[in-house]
N, C-alpha and C positions, 0 to 999 in steps of 0.2 A: 456411826461414831458411839463409842461405848462411854458412860459415863460414870462416877465414882469417886473414891477417895484418890488424892493426885499420884501417890506412889502406885498405888494399884490401878490405876489408870494408865499411867506410863507403863507399866509392865506389860499389860494387855495390848495397848496399841503398839508396844514394840514388837511384841509376837506375833500380831496381826501382819503389821508391815513384813516382817521375817519370811511369814508363810506365804503371803502374796506374791512375794519376788520369787520364792522358791519354785512356787506353782507356776506362776505366769511371767516371770522375769525373761529379759531384761526388762524394767519399767523406769520411767522417770518420775522426781517426785512429783510433779504436776498430775502424773498419771494415777500415781499412791493416793493424794491428796482426793482426787476427784471419785476414785472408786470407793475408797474406803469413808468418805465424807469426813475426814479430818483436816482439819485448817491446814493451808501452805506452811505458815511457821510453825507448827507442831510436827510435820512430817519433816521438816528441813532440819530441826533439832534434834529427833531421834533418829534419823538417818546418818547425821554427823556422829553421833555415838556409836553408831554400829559401823560407819566408816574407821572409826578410830580403834575400835576393838576388833576391826578386821572381818567382821560377820559378813559385811557387804563390800562389794569393790565396784569402782566406777568402769565402766566398760565401753565409753564412745558416746559421741554425740548425735543426737538425729537431727532432722531437718526442722529450719527454723519457719516459725508460721507467722514471722513477721517482726517477732522478739528475738530473747535469747534462745540459743540452740539448746534444746534439751538434755541433760545429760544422764545417760541410761545406767542403772544400778543393776547388778546380778549377784548371788549368791557367792562367797569366797570357797570353794570346795576344798581349799586347804586349810580352812580355818578349823576345822573339827574332825575327828574320826570316830565312829562307832562300831561297835559289834552288835550283829544280829543272829540270835540262835533260835532255831526251832527242834525244840526237845520234844521227839515222839518214837514211836517203837514201829519199824527196828532199826531205824535210821535218825542220827542226827546231824542237822545241817547247821554250820555256821558259816557267817560272811562278814567280813570287814568292808566296810563304806566311808565314802569321806560325807560331806557335809550337804550335797545334793542327792543323796542316794544312789549313788553309783557304786556298783559293786566292785572293789579294786583287788580284792582275792576271796576265795571260798574255799571249803573244804566240807567233807562228811565223814561219820564215823558210827560204826555200830553201837546202840544204845547198850552200855555197861549195865551191869546187875545189881550194883549197889550205889547209895548216894555219895559216898567217898570217892569212888571210881568216876562217877560222874562228874564230881566237881572238879577232880583233878585232870580228866581229859579236857573238859572245858578251857581249863587253864592253859592246859599244854598247846591246844589248836589256837588259842587267842595268842599266845605268845607265837608261834608259829606263822600265823597270818601275818602278824606285825612285823615279825623280821621280815617275811618275804615281800614286803611293801615298802623296806625300807625305815620301817617306824619302831617305836619303842613303847613301853607301858604308859610313859609319861605323854605321848599323844593320845591316847585312848581318853574321851572326853564321856561316853557313856555306854551301858550295855543295855539291850531289850532283849528279853527271851520271851519266846511264844511257848507257853506248856501244855502239853496233852494230857489234860486234868482238872478240875474245878479249882480255881485260884481265886483268892482275895487279892486283888491287886493293889487295894489300900495298904494293907499290912506287908505284902509280898509275901503270903502263905500258901503253900499249896495245901488246900482244904482235902483233895482226894485225888490220887492218880492209879488208875488200875494196873497200869503196866510198870509203874514204878513206887511200891507200896512204901518202901522205907523212907522216901521223900516226903511222904505225907506228914504235915504238922512239924516237919524240921524247919531250921534255920538256915534254909538253902539261900534266900537272898543274902542274908546277914554273911554267910559265910563266902559267898562270891564277892561281895562288896571289899569286903576285908582283904582277901587274897589278890583281887584284880586292883584294889585302890581306886574305885570310881564307883560313880552311883549304878544300880541295877535296878531296871523296871522289867515287872513281870507281869504277864497276863494270861489267861486261856490262849491257847493256839488259835482256834477258830475265830476268836474275837479278834486276835490281831490279823486274821486272814481277811477278815469283813473290810477291816480299816485299810490293809494294803489295795484291796480290790477297789474299793470305794473312792479312792484318790485317782483312779485312773477314768472313772465314768465321764462320758462327755456330759452328760447331764445329771444332776444330782437328784435322786429320785427321794420320795418321802420315806419310803420303806424298801428294804433290801435285805434278801436272805442269802448268805453264802454257804452254800453245802458242798463238804468236800468230803470224797469217795474214795476208798481204796482199803487197805488192810484194817485201817480205821476210819471211822465215819463220823461226821462232827456238823453243826450247824451253828453258824453266826447270824443273829438278827440284829439290823440296825433300823431303828425307827425314829423318824423326825431327828434324825443326826447323831442319836445316842444308842449306844450299845445297849441290847436289853439282857440283863443279866438275871433277874430273878431274885427273889427274898433272899436265896443263901447261894448267890454267884453259880446257880447251876442249871440256868434256863438252858434249852435247846441240846440237852445232852440227848440226842437222838440214837446213839448207840444203843441206849436202853428202851428204845420203842418196840411194843408189842404190836404186830400186825395179824400174827395167826398164834395167838396164846396156847391152843391146844399144841400146835408143834412146838413152838419156841419153849415151852415150859416142860416138855416130855420129859426132859431130866433134871427136873425138881427146878426150885428156886435159887438163884446165883447171888448170893451177899454181894459180889461186885456188879452185878448187872451186865450190860454188852449183851442184851438178847438179841437186836439186832445185828450186832457185829457178828457173832459166833453163829447166827443163822445163814448168813450170807456165804453162799458156797463157792463162786469163782471169784468174787472181787477181791483182790490184795492177793490171789493165789497165781503167780507168774506163770507157773508151769500149766496150770488149768488155761489162763489166756492166750498163752502162746499157740496150744493146741487148738483153740476154737479161733482163733486167727487162720490156723493152716487147714481149717474145715472139718477137724474132727468131731464127729457126730455126738457122742457122748460129751465131750466139753461143751459143746453149743447148748447141749440140753441143760447144763449146768448156767451156762449164761443165761439163757431163756428165763430160767426160774428167778435167778437175780434181777434180771430187767424188771420184772412183775414187783419182785419186793422192794425194790428202790421206787419203782412208780408209784405205789401204795406209799411209802415212805414221804416221798413231794407231796402226794394228794392231800397226807396228813398235815403237813407244813403249810399247804397253801389254804387249809379248811381252817386252820388255827391262826394263823397271820397274816392272812391274804396280802402277801407281798406285791409291791410293784413291779420288783426285778428278781428274778431267782438265778444265781450265779453258782455253775457248778465246776467244781477244782478237784484239784487232786490226782492220785496216779491212774484213774479212771481213764483220764484224757489220753493217756497212751494207748487206750484201745477204746477210743470214743466211737469208733464206726460199729464196734460190738455193743454199743450201749445206747448213745445219746439219741439217736434216730428213733429206736424201737421204744426208749423210756419216754420220748417226747408224744408219741404215736398214743401208747397207753394213757399217759397223764391227762390228753386231751378226751379219751374215752370214759374216762375215772370221773372227772371233775369238767363241767363245762365252763370253768371259771378262764379268764384270759389272762395269763400271766407272761411277761416277756422273760425267756429263758436265754442265757447266754453261757458262754464257756469262759473261766477265768483267765484274766488277762496273763496272769504268772505262773500259770498251769499249777505244777506243784510248788511254787515259791511264794506262793501266797501268805502265809505265815510267816514265811522269814522275810519278806519286805515291809509287813507290817511290823516286826520287831524291830526293824530298822527306823522305820518311821516313828514309831514310840520313843525309840531313844533320840531322834534327832529332835522331834517335839520336847524333849525334858531340857534340852539345852538353853532353851530361853524363857520358859516359863512353867511352874508346876500349875498355874491355873491355867483352867481350860478354854483356851482360846481358838480352837479350830470349828470349823464347820462339823467336823465329824470327830467326837471324842471319844476317849475309851474312858 
């Protein structure tokens, strides 16, 4: 039970009810009251409003325990539609989803060179997905964007993006909101990824590290249910990590960072990875080098953050037989700490799912009401 000013309390409790029905429904009013420690009359009143606005629907009755049969509640999947976007290099992914996070349509396109082209392509593909689903812009409730770069989510500002330099500091969110005529919510892509992955964990750990490995590498840390951002929204930028400074700095300092990403030989290189899978000796040597580099990177993460769970995602999972067993063995040799290592449930879609989740969260409250918040 959350206490506070009546209007704020109502808004928070409404969001909590919607979130629980979405995650664990169908549920009855009595089950909601018991699980959330909210009075039955309060739950009934809030549910009545949610039914009236068609956020929830009634989906049948359960067995009686001697009294009135309970009526089950479920999210109305047709109540709202959102767009989720993962802006990364070299591919941008976009999906149309309903209120229950089901992807209805999806597509992808190569990352363009300029801000104007990026905005134009996003709008074009948004309209295409809506039309393919028999919808229009009037049906769109929110847009969530997982952006590869340093992002100030409170201002919706791209602080720095190495692969999209002319987007930094630009009014990216404002321009999209004006063109799409709907609210846009933006955050760092790996932070969105840890949100998407944390929602499918059977048990909610105190700390989670989500590492994405591919052409780009990144880390999202969730500590006690909160994404750790750092003082300037740049925490966990592991693409800048130095492991062997004499080799990584051999070509001098790079203003844009990315020392680890530039140093990896095979990861993100499809030609090398396919050759290694086919047994090519030279390609396998490149893969072995990357195995040690990644293991050292993960060991540094474990040493600093000591996460309870470490989730590995990204395009590396398409070649996991070349990396994960070997990295796990090396990691246990490097550090004696025991960490639960698992692969991402959504593989390469973690960030895209997180962007959809963020857009759906925004539909009910701008107040942080989730167990895991951004």
